[in-house]
N, C-alpha and C positions, 0 to 999 in steps of 0.2 A: 386598688382593685385586684392586682395580681396576687397580693398576699392573701386576700380573702378567698380567692379562687383556689389557691394552693392549700390553705387550711381546710376549706370545704372538701376538697378532693381527698385530703388525708383523713378527715373525719368520716367521709363516705366509705373509704376503704376499710377503716376500722369497724364501722357498723356492718358493712357487708361481710367482713370476716367472721362475724358472730352468727350469721344467718344460715339456716339449713338450705338445701337446694330448693325445697318447696317454698320456703319463705322468700327466697331470692326471686323465684319465678313470679309468685303472687305480687310481691312489692314492685317488681319491674313493670308488670302489667298495670298495676295501679298508678305507678309513676307516669307511665305513658298517657293514661287517661287524664290524670291531673294536669299534665303539661298541655294536652289538647284543650282542656277546659280553660286553662289560663290564657292560652292563645286567643280563644274566642272572646273572653272577657276583655283582654287588651284591645282587640279589634272593636268590640262593642263600644267601649268608652274612649276609643282613639287615644290611648295613653302614650305619652312620650316616654323616653327611656328612664327619666328620673321618676316619673309616676309609676312606671312598671316596676322599677327596682324597689321603690318604697312599698308598694303593695306586696310584692313577693317576699321581701325581707321581713315585713310585718307578719305574714303568714308563717314563715319559717320560725320566727320568734315565738309565735303562739304554739306551734307544734312542739318546739323544744321545751317550752314551759309545761305543756301537757305531759310530755315524756318525763320531765323531771318530777312532776307530781306523782306519776305512776311509779317511778323508781323509789321515791320517798315512801309511798304506801307499801311497796314491796319490802323495803328495809324494815318498816315497822312490823309487818306481818312475820318476816323472818326472825326478828328479835323476839317476838312473842313465843316462837318455837323453843327458844333457849332459856326462857324464864323458869 
């Protein structure tokens, strides 16, 4: 778990290093809202720690997959500019 947290922290720092001040403010506010929503869902379903980790890691996985798809689309579009 410690390794996962360290890698996540490093990845977060890398992502934050690419954000503008406005993007950082907006995403921080959105992150706070997402966290509050997750807390409510955890309480609603009375999830234990394993269930909570499973749910949140699955969401993280889906978000990363979506981001990867967007990056691939961006690469295709950029490649078309140089054809």
